[in-house]
C-alpha positions in Angstrom: -14.2 -30.7 29.3 -14.4 -26.9 28.7 -11.3 -27.2 26.4 -13.0 -29.7 24.2 -16.1 -27.5 24.0 -13.9 -24.5 23.0 -12.1 -26.6 20.3 -15.5 -27.7 18.8 -16.6 -24.0 18.9 -13.5 -23.0 17.0 -13.9 -25.8 14.4 -17.5 -24.8 13.9 -16.8 -21.0 13.6 -17.4 -20.3 9.9 -16.1 -16.8 10.1 -12.8 -17.9 11.6 -12.5 -20.6 8.9 -13.1 -18.1 6.2 -10.4 -15.8 7.6 -8.0 -18.6 7.8 -8.7 -19.5 4.1 -8.2 -15.9 3.1 -4.9 -15.5 4.9 -3.6 -18.8 3.5 -4.8 -17.9 0.0 -3.1 -14.5 0.3 0.2 -16.1 1.3 0.0 -18.6 -1.6 -1.0 -16.0 -4.2 1.8 -13.6 -3.0 4.3 -16.4 -3.2 3.3 -18.1 -6.4 0.9 -15.7 -8.2 -2.8 -16.2 -8.6 -2.7 -18.4 -11.6 -0.1 -20.8 -10.1 -1.6 -20.7 -6.6 -2.6 -24.2 -5.6 -5.9 -24.9 -3.9 -4.5 -28.0 -2.3 -1.7 -26.0 -0.8 -4.2 -23.6 0.7 -6.2 -26.5 2.1 -3.1 -28.1 3.6 -2.1 -24.9 5.2 -5.5 -24.5 6.9 -6.5 -28.1 7.4 -9.8 -27.3 5.8 -11.7 -29.5 3.4 -12.4 -28.6 -0.2 -16.1 -28.7 0.5 -15.6 -26.1 3.3 -13.6 -23.9 1.0 -16.3 -23.9 -1.7 -18.9 -23.3 0.9 -17.3 -19.9 1.5 -16.1 -19.2 -2.0 -17.8 -20.4 -5.2 -14.6 -20.7 -7.2 -10.9 -20.0 -7.1 -11.6 -16.7 -8.8 -14.1 -15.7 -6.0 -11.4 -16.5 -3.5 -8.9 -14.3 -5.4 -11.4 -11.4 -5.5 -11.9 -11.7 -1.8 -8.1 -11.6 -1.2 -8.0 -8.3 -3.2 -11.1 -6.8 -1.6 -10.3 -7.8 2.0 -6.5 -8.2 2.4 -4.8 -6.2 -0.3 -7.1 -3.3 0.2 -6.4 -3.4 3.9 -2.6 -3.4 3.3 -2.9 -0.2 1.3 -5.4 1.3 3.8 -3.2 0.6 6.8 0.1 1.5 5.1 -1.1 4.6 3.2 -4.7 5.8 3.5 -5.0 5.8 7.3 -1.6 7.5 7.9 -2.5 10.2 5.3 -5.2 11.4 7.6 -2.8 12.0 10.4 -2.0 15.4 11.9 1.1 17.4 10.8 2.4 19.0 7.6 1.4 17.0 4.5 5.0 16.6 3.2 6.2 15.4 6.6 3.4 12.9 6.7 4.3 11.5 3.2 8.0 11.4 4.0 7.2 9.4 7.2 5.1 6.9 5.3 7.8 6.4 2.7 10.5 5.9 5.3 8.4 3.2 6.9 8.3 1.1 3.7 9.7 -2.3 4.6 13.1 -3.4 3.1 13.1 -6.8 4.8 14.4 -9.6 2.7 11.1 -11.4 2.6 9.3 -8.3 1.4 11.9 -7.6 -1.3 11.8 -11.2 -2.5 8.0 -11.4 -2.9 7.4 -7.8 -3.9 4.3 -5.6 -3.6 1.1 -7.8 -3.6 -0.9 -5.0 -5.3 1.7 -4.6 -8.0 2.2 -8.3 -8.5 -1.5 -8.9 -9.0 -2.0 -5.9 -11.3 0.9 -7.1 -13.5 -0.4 -10.7 -13.6 -4.1 -10.4 -13.6 -5.2 -7.0 -15.1 -4.6 -8.1 -18.7 -6.5 -11.4 -18.3 -9.4 -10.8 -15.8 -11.6 -7.8 -15.9 -12.9 -8.3 -12.3 -9.4 -8.4 -11.0 -8.5 -5.3 -13.0 -11.4 -3.3 -11.7 -10.8 -4.2 -8.1 -7.1 -3.4 -8.3 -7.9 -0.1 -10.1 -10.1 1.0 -7.3 -7.3 0.4 -4.8 -4.8 2.4 -7.0 -7.3 5.2 -7.4 -8.1 5.4 -3.7 -4.4 5.6 -3.0 -3.8 8.4 -5.5 -6.8 10.3 -4.3 -5.7 10.0 -0.7 -2.3 11.5 -1.6 -3.9 14.2 -3.8 -6.3 15.2 -1.0 -3.4 15.6 1.4 -1.4 17.7 -1.1 -4.5 19.9 -1.6 -4.7 20.4 2.1 -1.1 21.4 2.1 -1.7 24.0 -0.7 -4.6 25.5 1.2 -2.4 25.8 4.3 0.5 27.2 2.4 3.0 24.4 3.1 2.8 22.7 -0.4 3.8 24.5 -3.6 0.8 26.1 -5.2 2.1 25.5 -8.8 2.0 21.7 -8.6 -1.0 19.6 -9.7 -2.0 17.4 -6.8 -3.5 14.6 -8.9 -0.5 14.4 -11.2 1.9 14.5 -8.3 0.0 11.8 -6.4 0.0 9.5 -9.4 3.8 10.1 -9.8 4.4 9.2 -6.2 2.5 5.9 -6.6 4.4 5.2 -9.8 7.7 5.8 -8.1 6.8 3.6 -5.1 5.7 0.7 -7.3 8.5 1.2 -9.7 11.2 0.9 -7.1 9.3 -2.1 -5.6 9.6 -3.7 -9.0 13.2 -2.9 -9.4 14.1 -4.1 -5.9 12.2 -7.4 -6.5 13.9 -8.0 -9.8 17.3 -7.2 -8.3 16.5 -9.1 -5.1 18.4 -6.3 -3.4 17.2 -4.2 -0.5 19.7 -1.5 -1.3 17.7 -0.8 -4.5 14.7 0.0 -2.3 16.9 2.1 0.1 18.1 4.2 -2.8 14.5 4.5 -4.0 13.4 5.7 -0.6 16.1 8.4 -0.5 15.1 9.6 -4.0 11.4 9.7 -3.3 12.0 11.6 0.0 14.2 14.1 -1.9 11.5 14.6 -4.4 8.8 15.0 -1.7 11.0 17.7 -0.1 11.0 19.6 -3.4 7.2 19.9 -3.1 7.4 22.2 0.0 6.2 25.7 -0.5 9.0 28.3 -0.3 9.2 30.1 3.0 7.6 33.5 2.7 8.5 36.8 4.3 6.1 38.2 6.9 4.7 40.6 4.3 4.0 37.9 1.8 6.8 39.0 -0.6 9.7 37.0 -1.8 11.0 33.9 0.0 13.1 34.8 2.9 16.8 34.2 2.4 19.1 32.7 5.0 20.7 36.1 5.5 17.3 37.7 6.2 16.5 34.9 8.7 19.7 35.5 10.5 19.2 39.2 10.7 15.6 38.8 12.0 16.9 36.4 14.6 19.2 39.1 15.9 
């Protein structure tokens, strides 16, 4: 009897139903694109009625906006923004994030959901464009803030522009994601990761001598070690 009561509670849980619809919509949009995403496919995946869907979302567009605001935003927050706040040297943090980028076949096949939606929807729907722009800007600002911290600590080159370097990093990540998806080849992403890591290493500040003069050469380091 308790099992039946729990089942009814789950079926009547509007928040749970909404989350299931969002997750199913995200999967369908990621697989087929927003414009080709089928409402019936989403309903079949969740066993939810069309009336229930439109109770939570006024339109297909409203469902798509919620996917961006609540799921795509979270992907970028969990994969980038939260790790950017970690302890350690900024360049090491960025290298660690890049090395954790997935090269699984499914991820290569479907590509980056943020990039996919930006490519598809930014030219045709201003509400999509604005939402996606906010995600990109938050991503870039998070990286720029970390680089500025590195400059203040002396671990990041003082001659670089944090904002420009951040936008370049985002462009490289999304560019290689696009190339890998088009090639349907994980090796393209693996090469991209190596190249991005190499570039990030070039952003480290040169090692300074104790008196703050020229960078210490390997010869000087050896002598001091003796």
